[in-house]
N, C-alpha and C positions, 0 to 999 in steps of 0.2 A: 601538501595541507595547510590553509589561506589558514593567516591572522585569525578568525575568528572560529575559526573551526579549533583550533589550534585553544584559544579563549574555552570555548566552549567544553575542549574534553579536559581541561586542568580543573585541580582542586580547590577552584578559588574562596577562598575565604570570607566569604559571602552574608549576606543578615538575608536576602530574599527569601529561600522557603520554610527556611526556620520560622523565621518570624510570621510567613502568611499564614501560620498555624493558629495563629492567635487573632486571626482575623473570621470573624463565623460567616462573613459572607460569602469568605472563597470555602466555603465547607458547603455553601447550596448551591456556589457557580463553579464549580468545580476548574473548567475551564478557559475560565476568565483572563483577562489578561487588561487590568486597568488601566489607560495610562491617563486617567480627565483626574491628575492625581492634582495638579493648581488649582481646578475649579475646586474641588473638595475633595478630600482624603477619607480613606475607611474609617470605618473603626473597631481597635480591637477589645475582646471580653471584657476587658475591666472598667474600658469607661462604661458601655450597657451595661452590666451587674453594679455598677456602684448609684449608674442613675435610677436604677428600675430598685434595686434595697433603698434608695432614699425615697421614691415616689411611694414602697409600698408599706413602709415599715416605721417612717419617721417624718412625713411628709408637715410641714408648718409654715406660714410664712414668718418673713427675719425681722427680727429689731422690734417686735409690734408686743408680742404676751409675755407674760411671768410662768406662763407652762410646763411642763417639761416636755412637750415634744418642741415646739414653740424657739426656748431657750435649745435647744439639742442642733434643729435646723440654723438659729443664727449661729453656732461653736459652728458646725461645721459649715457653712460660706465663707466664715470668718478663715476658716485651720486652706480654704482654696485659695483664698487673700493670700495668706502666710507665703502656701505655695506656690503657689503664681509669684510671689515677689520674691522669692528665693531663686525659681529658676532664672530670671535675668537680671539677677544680682540688684535687684531695687532695695526699697523701706517698701516695708508694709502700706503704708498712710500715704504710697505715689505712684499704687495699684491703685485704678479704677476698671469696674466691670459694666461693658456695655455690648450692646448687640453684636455687635463686628466694628471688623476694622470702618467700614464706611459710614456708622453710627460714632465710632472715634473719632475718625476724619475729619466729618460736618461738625459735630460739635468744638472741634480744635476751630477748626474757620472759622467757625463763628462765633469764639471767646474770642481767638488772636485778633480777627474781625474788626473787630466791636474799637481797636484802639488806634484804626488804621484810620491816616487821612487824604484827602485827593495828593497825589502827586507820588505815593506811596508805591514802594516796587514788590513785588512777590519772586521769588526764584521760583521754579518747582526744572523738569528738565521731560527731553522728549520722550523722553518710553513711557511715563507714568498713567497706570492705572484713572480710568475717568475718577473712583473713588478719592482720588489723588488731587483730580486737576478740576471738575467739577465746582468741587464747594471751595474753589479760589476761586476760581474765572467767577461767582454770584457773586462773590464777598470784593471783589475787586470793580465787578462794575455796581455794587449798590455805594463803594467809598470815592470812584476814583482812582483806586489807585489801578497801577501799572503789571501787568507778569510778563513777564522774562522766563527767558529758556535756553538750560544746559543745554546744547549742540549736541549729537551722535556721532563719534566716525564714521569711514564706510565700515568697521565690521564690528560693528552694536557698540560700542564704548563709547561713555562721556567725554568730550572734548575737553578735558581740565584744564588743558592748556588758556582757555578763553573763562574760564571759573575767577580769577584775580580783575579781570575791567567786568566783569556782572557785576560784580559785589559791588556797587554803589553805596556810598551813606543811602543812595532812599531803599532799599534792599533792607527788609524789618520783619522775612520771614523767608527763610530756605526751604524747602518742600520736599523727599525725595523720594524711592523707591528705594530701598538695599534690594531688592533681586528685581528685574522682569520679567513677568507671566509673559512677555514671548519671546525678547532675546535671551531672557536666559544670563543675561547680564548683574551683576553684583559690584558696583562701585565700592570703590577705599571711602565708605563711612565716615571716620574718622581725620578724613584729611578733607573731606566735604564737609563736617558739622567744625573741625579748627579752623579752615581758614573764613567760616560764614561767622563762629566768635568773634574770629578776631576782626572782622566787617564791624562788627555792632549786631551781629542778626540771630532770627530766633530760631530755631530747625526744630525740623518735625521729619519720623524715620517713618514710612507704609513701612513696616516690615514682614505683613501680610503674607506675602510669597518667600522673602527671607527663611521666616522663622523655621517649617520642617528639615530645613537644609543643614544651615548653623547657629554654630550660638549666641543668643544675645543679650549682653552684657552690657547695660543698661552705664554702667559705673565708666563700662573702658570707654564706651563710645561717645560718651558727654553730652549726646543730643537732649534737646530741650524737653523734647513729646518725641513718644514711641508709640506708635501698634500695631499691634498683631490681633488675627483673630481665630478662635479655637477651633474651629472645621478644615478651614488646612492641616493642624496639624494635633489632623484623629480624636478630635476633642467633638462635642456637638452643636450643630446649627446654633444661631440663636446665643452666642456669647464673645466680646473679644475683648480687649485688653485694652487699657490708655492708659501710658506711663508717662507720667507728668512729677518734671525736675517738685521739690515740695514749697519753694519760693516762688513757682508759677501758677502750679495750683494755688494756691493760695492767695494768688492778684488775682485770676485772670472768678470771673463772674458765670455762676452757673448756665449750661445750656438748654437745662430740661425743665419745668417745672414742675415740684407735686409732693407728695407728703413722703418722710423722709430724711429730704434734705435741711430739712429747716434748722433756725432754736427757738426762732419767735416767730409769730406772727396776725396782727395785727385786723384789721380790717381796711388797713391805708395800708400796710408792711409789712416786711420779713425780714429776719436775720437768715441766714445762709447758717448750716451745719459747719462743722471741720472737715477741712478731706479726707478721707477720700469719698465718704456718706453725703457733701457734700453737691455731688456731681451723679449723684445715682438716684435720683427722684424714682418715687411707685416703687411697684417690687422686682426684688429683682429676677436675675434669673437664676434659679436657687439651685437648683440638681442640675443645671451646662455648668456653673461653676462649680459643683462636684463632679463631674465630667472631664471637665475639662482639667484642673487638677488633675485626675487620673491619669489624662493623658499624660501631663508636664511627667505624672512619674513615671511613668512606662517609657516614654523617650531618654530622661532620666539615666531609667535604668540600664541601656543598650548604650548610653556615653555616646557622647557626640566623634572621639575617633573610629570610631564604627561606623557609623553615619556618613561622615562622610568621606569613608576610605570606599565605603562600599556604592556608594551614590558614584564619584570619584569615578570606579570599573566604571559600571556602566556608561556614564557619559560619553568616556572615551572610543567604548566597544560600540555607542551608539553612533557617534560622529566619523567614525572608521567605515561602521556600516553603510553610513548615507553617503558619503563620499563614492559608495561603491555602484549606486544606484545610479541610469541616467536618464537625466529630465526632472531631479529633486532636486530644488535648492534649500537650505538648512538658512534663517534667520542668525543674524549673532553672527558671535564669535565661530569657529570652524577648531580652536584650538581650546580640549579640555582641560586644563588647568585656567582658563578667564570665565568661567559660562559653570553654572551650574545646571543641570538635568534637566530642561524645558525644551524645548524644539515646537517652532512653530515653519510649517515647513509648504509648502509646494509643489505639486508634480506636473511639468508641464503637457499642456489638454486633458486634467482632469479636475473638477471644480472642489475642491474643497471639501463641503456637502455630500455631494459624490463620494466621493474616497472617504471618508468619515460613515459612510453606510454600507460600504464592501467591506471594511472592514469590523464593521458591527458583526459583516454573516459571518464570520470569521470570529467571533468571540473576542479581537479587540475594544474597546472606549477610549476611543479620544475625540477633542473636541474641536470645530471646526464655525467659523467668523472670524469676530476684531476682537476677539479677545477681552471688553473690556478696553480695549487701547485704540481707537477710532484713530485720532489724529496720527497714529506711531504708522498703523497700515497705512493710510495718506500718504504720508513724507517718505514710504518705504515703496510705493503704487503701485501695495499693492489692498485687493478688495475684503481677502479673504487669505486665511493660512488653517492648516489643519494642524492644530499640538499636540502630541503626545510629550507627558511630562509622569517624572520616574521617582519613585519611591523608596522606605525600605519596603518594603514588604515586594518590588520587582525586582523580574531574574536576570539574567541573559539567554533565558531560553522567552522572556515577552519581546525582548528587541529584535530575537529571531524574526517570532510573529508579528512584528511592528512588520518587519523588512518585505517578512511570506507576503501579506496580507498587501503592500504596498507595489508586489511587483502581480498580484491577481487585480490589484485593480489597471496596472498598465492594463496588462493582457486584456481585458473584458472590453476596455475602452479605447485603448489605441490601433 
């Protein structure tokens, strides 16, 4: 009996099957093996029901009216902020609701970039998603600043031996991902933040990919800014979270203007509301905030110990099975303890898009392309990869289905 067959036969106390019942989409698509979770996760019934109930029974705009529905909507919206703050161990006024991580990072780059001058430096990493690269590129170009990058080691980790030399006095911002959406790399957030802080730089953490896989404690991390999205964390699309330290948010100018974010307006000038309202112009994502809060409660009820243990088991099994396939190459570390359950890989002689199509024919949903990390793929010498990403409702059987699908593609195309 192989190690894989042995694991398959064990009664491993994993989440997969029991948690999957909470997600209605798997009732409709009973044979679906959904492995595109790094792009967006499925939604549990509690999230869908909470949003539907709000729209059906309690909808009104927030912070506008004094009638009962408006007050109830405002109360639910602000209660969602409290839930979100508790989830990441933040103070409530430090939580800003945005359209998503991309929106948050663009806003932060714009706000922090306002104080940059020619010759200043912004330090990123070579594994960044476009959402944490392009906004800084544009700001650096506008201000005459310089982008620098923490390089990767051969096994896909950040080469932190160079961090000290990179953190020159000219570095004003250090922005990095807490988990690569290609390599699965999880860098030591606290270590990088502490080094940047000692060098006098502000820190921005893109936690979009990390948020579904590990606990975020913003006080422990001590980063100035942390951003993540609802839709990767089993919540709805159209909402994200921008956490910022109180003193920083109070200093920053708003990056979007309109109703709801002002204290006073004349025909020639305006002053801003207190945080977080100062960064939430216009009608907010009310139902989405309510849905996000339910998703965070759902995750908290499961517990991080269970989630981390479950995904560590899936990661270990997947790496073992990938290693048995001839002509299959996984990017990043091949040590389960040093990476998350995201696997971008190539198959000799098979185009990633063709592989994704063949996998779809057998009910396995994966992503193919550069995964909004084109510079990283260029560095790796790869035009594209196929990506399989796992989460709480995936099982060892899903790993088996993926491996069988890859073998099928090899038999068909090679």
